[in-house]
Structure formats: structure tokens, C-alpha cells
KOLGU-791854 format. One record per residue (C-alpha): x, y, z; residue in three letters. Coordinates in steps of 0.001 Angstrom, whole numbers, plus 524288, in hexadecimal, padded with zeros to 5 digits. Each point is the difference from the previous one (the first is absolute). Example, Ala and Ser with C-alpha at 12.3 -4.5 7.8 and 13.67 -1.06 7.14 Angstrom:
BEGIN
8300C7EE6C81E78ALA/8055A80D707FD6CSER/
//
This chain:
BEGIN
A38D38D52CB3415MET/80243801B680F10THR/8050E80E3C7FF09HIS/7FBE180D8F7FB44LYS/80642802957F2C8ILE/80D018064080243ARG/801FE80BC57F769VAL/80DE68045B7FE38GLY/8009780F117FCEFILE/80C77806007FB85THR/8019080DDA803C3HIS/8053A805237F25DGLY/807BA80C817FF84ASP/7FFBB8050080E30MET/8005980E5C7FBC0ASN/7F3BF7FE507F848GLY/7F1867FD1680482ILE/801807F19880298GLY/80015800FE80EAFTYR/7F51480991800C9GLU/7F7537F7C37F82FTHR/803A77F377808C5ILE/7FD91807BD80CDALEU/7F33C8058C7FB21LYS/7FB1E7F22C7FABBALA/8028D7F9C580D2CPHE/7FB4A80A42808A1SER/7F2BF7F8C37FF37GLN/800447F2CB807B5PRO/7F5A07F9D07F700THR/80B527FCD47F697LEU/8069E7F69480A18PHE/7F3F37F77B7FEBDGLU/803AE7FC847F1BALEU/80E8C7FE3D80032CYS/80C908017780878THR/8078C80B0F7F9D4PRO/80ECC7FEE980061ILE/807C480C587FB23VAL/80D4C7FE937FA8FTYR/806D480CBF802A5GLY/8067E8093A80AA0SER/7FAA3802DA80E1FASP/8073080CEB7FF7FGLN/7F97D8040F7F31CALA/7F2DA7FC118046FALA/801D9807A980CE7GLN/803D080C337F7AAALA/7F4037FEA87F741HIS/7F7CD7FE5C80BCDARG/8050D80BFA80763GLN/7FFC58085E7F2D9GLN/7F18B7FC5C7FD3FLEU/7FA687FF9880E18GLY/7FB257F27A7FEE2LEU/7FD297F6C480B03GLU/801A67F3577F95CTHR/808ED7F6228078ETHR/807B67F44B7FC15TRP/808747F57C80544LYS/80DF17FE0A7FB5CVAL/802507F1127FE33VAL/80BB97F8777FCB0ALA/7FA097F8E47F522SER/7F3FD7FCBE7F8C1ALA/7FE657F390807C8GLU/7FF708087D80D1DALA/7F53E808427FA55ALA/7F3867FF8380860LYS/7F1AF8017D7FBE5GLU/7F82480C7F803B5GLY/80BA5809087FECAGLN/8085F806EC7F608LEU/80C167F8A77FFBBASN/80C568060A7FA4CLEU/80D2B7F9007FC10VAL/80B0F809C0800ADASP/807B37FD147F3A7VAL/80A4980A8C803B5THR/804997F7CB80BEDGLU/8037A80B75808DAGLY/8063F808FF7F577ALA/7FD9A80E3580155GLU/7F50A804747F6E9VAL/7FC4E80E417FD27LYS/7F332802627F8A4VAL/8009D80BED7F600ASN/7F229802607FCA9PHE/7FEBB801417F16FGLY/80D997FE687FC9DGLN/8059D7F4A37F894PRO/80C377F9FE8051BSER/808BC7F41D7FEA1ALA/7FDDD7FD1D80E6AGLU/7F1F47FE7C7FE09ALA/801B87F8327F3C6GLY/808CD7F69480794ARG/7F6957FDF780AD4TRP/7F4757FE247F5B0ALA/808517F5AA7F9BCHIS/802AB7F93D80C61GLN/7F0F97FFC78037FALA/7FD557F9767F271LEU/80AAA7F5DF801D6GLU/7FB1B7FBD480D08ARG/7F2167FF467FC56ALA/8031F7F8CA7F3D8ALA/807BD7F5D08078CGLU/7F4737FE6780AA8ASP/7F5CA7FE207F5FDVAL/807CC7F5E47F8EALYS/802837F9DB80C97ALA/7F16A8000F803B0GLY/801F6808A180C15LYS/7F67080A107FA4CILE/7F50B7FC787F6BBASP/7FFFB80C207F704VAL/807F880C577FDF0VAL/7FAA280E4E7FE5DVAL/80A58809617FBA7THR/7FFB880F0D8031ACYS/805CA808817F47DPRO/80E55801007FDC7ILE/80844809E97F8ACASN/8048F7F8CA7F4CDLYS/80C74808717FE85ALA/803897FFCB80E49SER/7FF287F0F680196ILE/809087FD3F7F4F8GLN/80D467F9C0803F0SER/808D17F4D87FC67GLU/7F6AA7F6D080692SER/7F380806367FB5BPHE/7FF27802107F15DGLN/7F1767FE6B7FD28PHE/7F6EC809DC7F99DPRO/7F5957FDA880B5CGLY/7FA067F6EE809A4HIS/7F9E07F6DF7F5D0THR/80D8A7FCAE7F9B5GLU/8057B7FE6680DD7PHE/7F6397F6BE804E7PHE/800757F89E7F31EGLU/80E817FD04801E4ALA/7FE067FC8080E60ARG/7F4AF7F67B7FD78SER/7FAA37F60E7F61BGLU/7F8318032F7F3B4GLY/7FE9D80ABD7F67CSER/7FB4980D2880506ALA/7F48D806F27FA11LEU/7FC1A80D7780538MET/7F167801C980276ILE/7FA1E80CEB804D5LEU/7F2D77FE348058FMET/7F47A805E180774ASN/7F1B27FDB380134GLU/7FD92805567F20CLEU/80AAA7F9437F830LEU/80C787F7C17FF21ARG/80AC5804577F6BCVAL/80B007F7747FBE6ALA/80C82804337F8C6LEU/806867F8FF7F508ALA/80BC5807E7801EFTHR/80323807CF80C6DVAL/80CA9807F5802EDHIS/8055D8013A7F28BVAL/8018080C4A7F79CPRO/7F524803277F602ILE/809627FE1B7F3EALYS/8029B7F205804FEGLU/7F1B77FC478018BVAL/7FC857FB8A7F1E1PRO/80B637F66B7FEC7GLU/7FAFF7F9D680D28GLN/7F2A17FE0E7FAECILE/800FF7F22C7F9E7THR/7F64E7F4BC7FF68ILE/8078D7F856809EDGLU/800A480AD280A4CARG/7F1DC804207FE5DVAL/7FB237F2047FF98GLU/8072D7FD7B80CC8THR/7F9D880BCA80640CYS/7F26B7FC627FB99ILE/801547F2C780581ARG/805F7804ED80CCBGLN/7F46C80993801A9ILE/7F5AD7F6847FDCDLEU/806167F67980975ALA/8018B80ABC80A1ASER/7F1FE803B57FE0ELEU/7FB4B7F256803BALYS/80A007FCE880B51ARG/8025680DD3805A9ASP/7F320806617FE5CPHE/7F6577F4787FF5EASP/7FADD803007F273CYS/7FAD17F3D67FAC2SER/7FCD98054D7F288SER/8099780B4C7FDABPRO/7FFBC8096C7F4C9ARG/80B84806C87FAFFLEU/8013C80BFB7F708ALA/80CA38029F7F8A9VAL/803C780E697FBEDLEU/80655803867F3BCSER/80DB1805317FF9ELEU/7FD9880A9C7F663ASN/7F5FC80B097FEAFPRO/7F30D7FBFF7F97BHIS/804137F160800B5ASN/80A98803DA7F59EGLY/7F5B0804C77F649ASP/8022C7F39F7F772GLU/80E31800ED80083GLY/8011580F2C7FCF7LEU/80454801FB80E02LEU/806807F386802B2GLY/7FF187F1BA7FCE8LYS/8016C7F99480DF1GLU/7F1707FE8680034GLU/7FF357F8DA7F29DGLN/80C9B7F81680173ASP/7FFD87FC8A80ED6VAL/7F3F9803A080815LEU/7F3ED7FCB37F7A0GLN/805A07F2E27FADDPRO/8036A7FC3980DD8LEU/7F278803178054CILE/7FA1F7F85F7F4D0ALA/807B27F4C980347GLN/7FCCA8009D80E93LEU/7F16E801527FD62GLN/800E77F3B27F7ADALA/804887F91780B7BGLU/7F4A9804D480802GLY/80708809EE80859LEU/7F84180CCA802FDPRO/809258097F7F9E9VAL/7FA7780C6C7F906PHE/8061480B0B7F847GLY/807458070E7FB15THR/7F9DB80C4C805C9TYR/8052480D7B7FD48SER/802C4804DC80EA0PRO/7FA8080E207FE79ASP/7F2667FB367FBD6GLY/800CF7F3CE808E2PHE/801B28079980C76PHE/7F87A80C467FBEBGLY/7F3D07F7DF7FD81ALA/801E17F81180CDDGLY/801707F2F87F784ALA/809177FBCE80B50TYR/7F3D77FCF48080FARG/7FCEF7F40A7F839HIS/80C7E7F8F580218PHE/8071B7F9F080BB9ASP/80DA1804D47FBF3ALA/8055C808F17F5B5VAL/80DE97FD467F98DLEU/8072E80C287FC09ALA/80BFD8002C7F7A1MET/80804809368082BTYR/8018D8070480D07HIS/7F92380D1D7FDB3ASP/7F5627FA657F656GLN/7FAAC7F87980BC3GLY/803B58077B80C17LEU/7FC2A80D9E7FBC5ALA/7F1187FCA97FD50PRO/8007D7F6F780C9EPHE/805FB80A4180912LYS/7F5B480A087FA62ALA/7F55D7F6F28046ELEU/805ED7F98880C4CSER/7FFA980C6880925MET/806727FAC080C73ASP/7FD267F1C27FEF8ASP/808CC7FA4C7F5F1GLY/8085D7F40580246VAL/80B4D7FA997F8FCASN/800AD7F1678007CPHE/80B377F7927FA2ETHR/7F94D7F4877F9E8ALA/806537F3D87FB4EGLY/809A97FD2E80BCBLEU/7FED97F57380A35ASN/7FEB480A7E80A41ILE/7F5B580AB680184VAL/804DB80DFE7FFCAARG/7F8D280C4A7FE99THR/8027B80E5A80241SER/7F81B80D297FFD1PRO/800E3805C47F2B2ASP/8060D80D41803E6HIS/80E048041A8015BGLY/8082C8053980B5CTHR/7F8A880CFE7FE9AALA/80C008077E80523PHE/7F8D080CE07FDD5ASP/7F6EB7FD2380B63ILE/8087C7F73080858ALA/7FF608043B80E28GLY/7F3F3809037FE56LYS/7F5B97F6978048EGLY/7F79C800FA7F3B7VAL/803467F28C7FA40ALA/7F40E7F67B7FDAFSER/801837F243805A3GLU/7F45D7FAA37F7D5LEU/808BE7FA637F4E4SER/8090B7F88180A4BLEU/7F31F7FAD78068CLEU/7FB0D7FBDE7F354GLN/80D787F8B57FCC9ALA/7FF4B7F96480CDCILE/7F1B87FB807FDA9TYR/8033F7FBAF7F225ALA/80B4A7F804804A6ALA/7F8077F90080A46ILE/7F5427FD6D7F67BASP/809577FAE37F5B3ILE/806FF7F6DD80998TYR/7F25A7FA6B80487ARG/7FB6B7FE407F20EHIS/80CD47F9217FC83ARG/7FE257F6AA80B7FLEU/7F1F57FCFF7FC45SER/803807FE297F156TYR/80B757F6CF80304ASP/7F7F07F83B809D6GLU/7F5237FE917F654ALA/808957FC857F4F7ASN/809E27F71B80748ALA/7F9D77F2E47FC23ASN/7F741802057F45APRO/7F7C07F4BD7FB29LEU/804ED7F9977F3CCPRO/7F953803A37F375PHE/7F8827F3E07F9DDTHR/7FB0B8013F7F1BDPRO/7F1AC800507FF06ARG/7FF1E7F25C7F7F7HIS/8078F7F97280C0AHIS/7F63D80557808F9ARG/7F4FD7FB257F85CASP/8069D7F27E7FEBBASP/801427FF6E80E6BARG/7F1BD803EA8030DARG/7FB747F5997F661GLN/807E57F5B38073BARG/7FA6E8044680D46GLN/7F2627FF607FA6CSER/
//
């Protein structure tokens, strides 16, 4: 690679804390040694946040990602000169429209190879909805704009948590816990641990859907009928999959420390303990796609927008994670591009005998 990794950063909802975290993150010049940042957003919105917060971070408006320069914070203005007004902490259709436009430009550019990775600042999922954006969140949007099957993984230095179901109502979760779906998730996670995180021998824990592992069917049969038979089948194949574990005891006893990743059955089952443990360094990674996309694990935080108290640590971790995953993929793909053909042992023995 002849250039620094080009990190596309979408500004999210301009009335939230996205710009505050971006400007704080790039107030230190050391980050420019790792990457070339390209913000997809609004020059007017960025200026409004800088003035409100009293920050001194500077940026250069560039016409496109190709025009971005190393050693500076670049900004592609997706509003194209339109008048933009920031209302700190207030959801609005205008903010949703510009959040969507930033996502579309970044998705186009990463697909075209103009940027290497995407880091998304938080959106307001209600404000962004329109005829052209009808997705529950970033994960589903990027799945539709790229290749592959998306899998949400929340991660920090302590653990990685993947979700079998994401943005679905609780009442719909049990019907989606099928052998096919969970098996796909397990295989995706193991593949991602090897390619994206450089785990040569990953270990995966699977949580139960029901309390107390279903209490032998008294509290639900998904463990007996779906999860445990599937785990036994995959273990017979030699895959390092273990469970099922009752979530309360699993997290309470710190058992997650013995695994490289955990598969939760639904959103809050995985995210509630993760966020309780993650403090300010959590990262959301969309695995399973042909692009690298990460984000901080917090929301728009309208309640503190414009007050100068938002932490940039999660955004920084999301940027570092995107860079690391991109590099791991390059190394993994290069190492596995031309694997040596497998030769059965008896053929190898025959060849040695002929050579002797």
C-alpha cells in the first residue's frame, strides 16, 4: 500500500454529538500518522459545532475523496452549498436527510475503492427515515449497499459480542432462532475472528435464548430443539463452539474472558452486559461484508449535544478498529491467496520412497 489508510467518517445526525467527537478526536495530530480522515458532512454544521464548543480543530473542504490530502482533516460537503442550520439536541427531518446523504456518498466511495474503510457517527433512526431510507439502522443499510450478509459484533478489549437477531421486536425473536440462522451466524463469527481479528484458533460461546437454559424445556425448548443439537453437530465437525450458557451466570461469573467471542440471541441480551462493561471504548463492527464498517457504540446523545462533555474515546476506538481490521484482512488474504495443495500422507510417503 502506497498511501495511508483512507478512513471515511459519516457525520451522523448533525444535531447530536457526532461533530463534537470528530473534532475532539482530530485535535491531536498523531492520528494523522495512522490514516487520512475524510468526513462526509457539512462545512456549515462543523463550523457551528466548533464555535459552540470553543474547539480549535481545523479541516479542509475537498471536492471528493480523491482530492483528500494526508496530514489534515478532510471534509466532503454532501450538502453541496445548501443552507444548513444546527439545532443542538433536536431531532429534525433536515438532519436526517443530510445524515442519509453522507451515508450514500460514503457507501459509493468505499465500493469504488476511493476510501478504504467507513466509520459512522450515530444517526437518529426516526429522523432519517424516508422513501429512500427505510432501514432499521446502519447495519442493514450497508448490507444493502455492499456484498455479503451482515453480522453485528460489539467489541472492546474485554470481549466481542455478536447478535443472532438485531433490530427486531422481542416477540419475534423466538421464531427467528432457527438452526439455519444460528449456524450461519456461528460460521460467520469464526470466519471473522480468523480474517478480521487474526485469531488463529478462536473459541466461541453461544448463549441460551431462555432463562436457565430453558430449565430442560420448562421455560422454553429452543435450547433442546435448536441450539444444543446444532452445537453438538458443529463440535463433531471440529469447530470450537461451546454452550449453551445461561447469560446471567455467564457474564456474572466472568466466563466471557475464556472466549474470543460470544453469540447472543437478541439485541439487549448481548448489548446490555457489553455496554455495562465497555465504559467509553465500545465499538460496533459490521462483519460479514466485503467492506469494513465500524462505529462508536453510543447514540446521538441529544441530551448532551452542544455542551462540550461528550467523549471521543469510542469514536477513536472505532477508527483504530477499522484500521486494524483492514490490515488484518490484507494480511490474511495475502497469506491465503495461493495455498499449497493438500497431499494425502500415503502419497507423500510414496514420493519420499521414490526419491530415496
